[in-house]
C-alpha positions in Angstrom: 25.4 45.5 32.3 25.1 45.5 36.1 28.8 44.6 36.4 29.7 47.5 34.1 27.7 50.0 36.3 29.2 48.5 39.4 32.7 48.8 38.0 32.1 52.4 37.0 30.7 53.3 40.4 33.7 51.7 42.2 36.3 53.2 39.9 34.7 56.7 40.1 34.7 56.3 43.9 38.5 55.6 43.8 39.7 58.1 41.2 36.8 60.6 40.9 36.2 62.5 37.7 39.3 60.9 36.1 37.0 58.0 35.3 35.5 60.0 32.6 38.9 60.7 31.2 39.7 57.0 31.3 36.5 56.2 29.3 37.3 58.8 26.7 40.9 57.7 26.3 39.9 54.0 26.0 37.4 54.9 23.3 40.0 56.8 21.4 42.5 54.0 21.9 39.8 51.6 20.6 39.4 53.6 17.4 43.1 53.7 16.9 43.7 50.0 17.6 40.7 49.0 15.5 42.0 50.8 12.5 45.6 49.5 12.9 44.7 45.9 13.6 42.0 45.8 11.0 44.4 47.0 8.3 46.9 44.3 9.3 44.3 41.6 9.5 42.7 42.5 6.2 46.1 42.6 4.5 46.9 39.1 5.7 43.5 37.8 4.7 43.7 39.4 1.2 47.3 38.1 0.7 46.3 34.5 1.6 43.3 34.7 -0.8 45.4 36.2 -3.6 47.9 33.4 -3.3 45.2 30.8 -3.4 45.7 29.5 0.2 43.1 28.9 2.8 43.1 31.7 5.3 44.3 29.9 8.4 42.9 31.9 11.3 42.6 35.2 9.4 38.8 35.1 9.4 38.7 34.4 13.1 41.2 37.2 13.7 39.0 39.6 11.6 36.0 38.7 13.7 37.9 39.2 16.9 39.3 42.5 15.8 35.8 43.8 14.9 34.4 42.6 18.2 37.3 44.0 20.2 37.0 47.4 18.5 33.3 47.7 19.2 33.8 46.7 22.8 36.6 49.3 23.2 34.6 52.1 21.6 31.5 51.4 23.7 31.7 53.1 27.2 32.4 50.7 30.0 35.5 49.5 31.9 34.9 45.8 31.7 34.0 45.9 28.0 37.2 47.9 27.5 39.3 45.2 29.1 37.7 42.4 27.0 38.0 44.6 23.9 41.7 45.3 24.5 42.3 41.5 25.0 40.6 40.8 21.6 42.5 43.6 19.8 46.0 43.0 21.1 48.0 40.8 18.7 49.7 38.9 21.4 46.5 37.9 23.3 44.3 37.2 20.3 45.8 33.8 19.4 45.1 32.5 22.9 41.5 33.8 22.8 41.0 32.3 19.3 42.3 28.9 20.6 40.0 29.1 23.6 37.0 29.8 21.4 37.9 27.0 19.0 38.3 24.6 21.9 35.0 25.6 23.4 33.1 25.4 20.0 34.6 22.0 19.2 33.8 20.6 22.7 30.2 22.0 22.4 29.7 20.4 18.9 31.1 17.1 20.1 28.7 17.0 23.1 25.8 17.7 20.8 26.9 15.0 18.4 27.0 17.4 15.5 30.8 17.5 15.1 31.9 16.1 11.7 34.7 13.4 11.5 37.3 13.6 8.7 38.8 10.4 7.6 41.2 10.3 4.6 39.8 13.4 3.0 36.2 12.4 3.4 33.6 14.0 5.6 31.4 11.8 7.7 28.8 13.2 10.0 27.8 11.1 13.0 24.1 10.4 13.1 22.4 9.0 16.2 20.8 5.6 15.7 22.9 4.6 12.6 
């Protein structure tokens, strides 16, 4: 929040009233990209479910698209940058991989990560 306000003050000091135009344009861009990317993502998700396959990454993509669209629609320059990175189709796979890596690492540190061996699911339990 403080970073958003600081960024707005700095940018408005640099470009003046054009800051307002930038905020309005990024909100409109967010609405457009959210609609376009959501349609694509939902189509891929629906297609994989119809064909009986597990949706590999489509659920994560759908979540990232929603989060990116919300961040772009909300006013703020830093949230616009993060929202655009989440919505753009060529940056989303990198972000999805980074989030998966972080979540896996966090689960392994806590000892809650399941181990899959020959199709069976084994959960590690401390003390056993």
